[in-house]
C-alpha positions as CSV (number, residue, x, y, z in Angstrom):
1,T,-16.6,4.3,-11.0
2,A,-13.7,3.5,-12.8
3,F,-14.9,0.1,-13.9
4,L,-18.1,1.8,-15.5
5,H,-16.2,2.5,-18.5
6,G,-15.0,-1.1,-19.7
7,E,-15.8,-1.9,-23.1
8,L,-17.6,-5.4,-23.0
9,E,-16.1,-8.1,-25.4
10,E,-18.7,-11.0,-25.0
11,D,-23.0,-10.9,-24.3
12,I,-23.1,-10.9,-20.5
13,L,-26.8,-11.0,-19.4
14,M,-28.4,-10.6,-15.8
15,S,-31.8,-10.7,-14.3
16,Q,-33.7,-7.9,-14.1
17,P,-32.8,-5.5,-10.7
18,E,-34.8,-5.8,-7.8
19,G,-38.0,-3.2,-7.9
20,F,-37.1,-2.7,-11.4
21,A,-39.1,-5.9,-13.3
22,I,-41.6,-4.1,-15.9
23,Q,-45.3,-5.8,-15.2
24,G,-45.5,-8.8,-18.2
25,K,-42.1,-8.9,-18.7
26,E,-40.5,-10.3,-15.4
27,D,-39.0,-13.3,-17.4
28,Q,-37.1,-11.1,-19.0
29,V,-33.4,-9.9,-18.8
30,C,-31.0,-7.4,-19.3
31,R,-28.3,-7.4,-21.5
32,L,-25.5,-5.3,-20.2
33,K,-24.0,-2.7,-22.5
34,K,-21.3,-1.3,-20.2
35,S,-19.3,-3.2,-17.8
36,L,-20.5,-3.0,-13.9
37,Y,-18.6,-3.1,-10.8
38,G,-18.4,-6.4,-9.2
39,L,-18.3,-8.4,-12.9
40,K,-15.0,-11.2,-13.3
41,Q,-14.8,-8.9,-16.6
42,S,-14.8,-5.3,-15.1
43,P,-11.2,-5.0,-14.1
44,R,-9.6,-6.4,-16.8
45,Q,-12.1,-4.2,-19.3
46,W,-11.0,-1.2,-17.7
47,Y,-6.8,-2.0,-17.6
48,K,-7.3,-2.9,-21.3
49,R,-9.1,0.5,-22.1
50,F,-6.3,2.6,-19.6
51,D,-3.3,0.5,-21.6
52,S,-4.2,1.2,-25.0
53,F,-4.9,5.3,-24.0
54,M,-1.4,5.4,-22.5
55,V,0.2,3.6,-25.5
56,E,-1.6,6.1,-27.9
57,H,-0.3,9.0,-26.2
58,G,3.3,7.7,-26.2
59,Y,3.5,6.2,-23.0
60,N,5.5,2.9,-22.9
61,R,4.5,0.2,-20.4
62,S,7.4,-1.3,-18.4
63,P,8.5,-4.9,-19.4
64,H,9.3,-5.6,-15.6
65,D,5.7,-4.3,-14.3
66,C,2.7,-3.7,-16.5
67,C,1.6,-1.3,-13.8
68,V,4.2,1.2,-14.8
69,Y,4.6,3.4,-17.5
70,H,6.9,6.0,-18.8
71,N,7.9,8.7,-21.3
72,K,10.7,10.5,-22.2
73,L,10.0,14.4,-22.9
74,K,11.8,16.3,-25.5
75,D,14.0,18.0,-22.9
76,G,15.6,14.6,-21.4
77,S,13.1,14.4,-18.6
78,Y,10.9,11.3,-17.8
79,I,7.4,10.6,-16.6
80,Y,6.6,7.7,-14.6
81,L,3.0,6.8,-14.0
82,L,2.1,4.4,-11.4
83,L,-1.0,2.9,-11.5
84,Y,-2.3,1.0,-8.8
85,V,-6.1,-1.1,-9.1
86,D,-7.9,2.6,-10.5
87,D,-5.8,4.8,-8.7
88,M,-2.7,6.8,-10.1
89,L,0.4,8.7,-8.9
């Protein structure tokens, strides 16, 4: 479900899903408002949204690996967040 939260930057049109076609409008297409699992754009759009959220909350992205975020706390300790596809550690 992580990919459902990606915001699309371009218009993507798809044929009506099987069993959904409205009688008399079978030739019309659907314009996607949100990302769907299976789109080429889905992983990238989800990552861009995740990255902006982490940066807004004070985390820094590692210059060595874009899937590692870190944040230094006031007491001097660190929080490391490791991202793999759509799982976090």
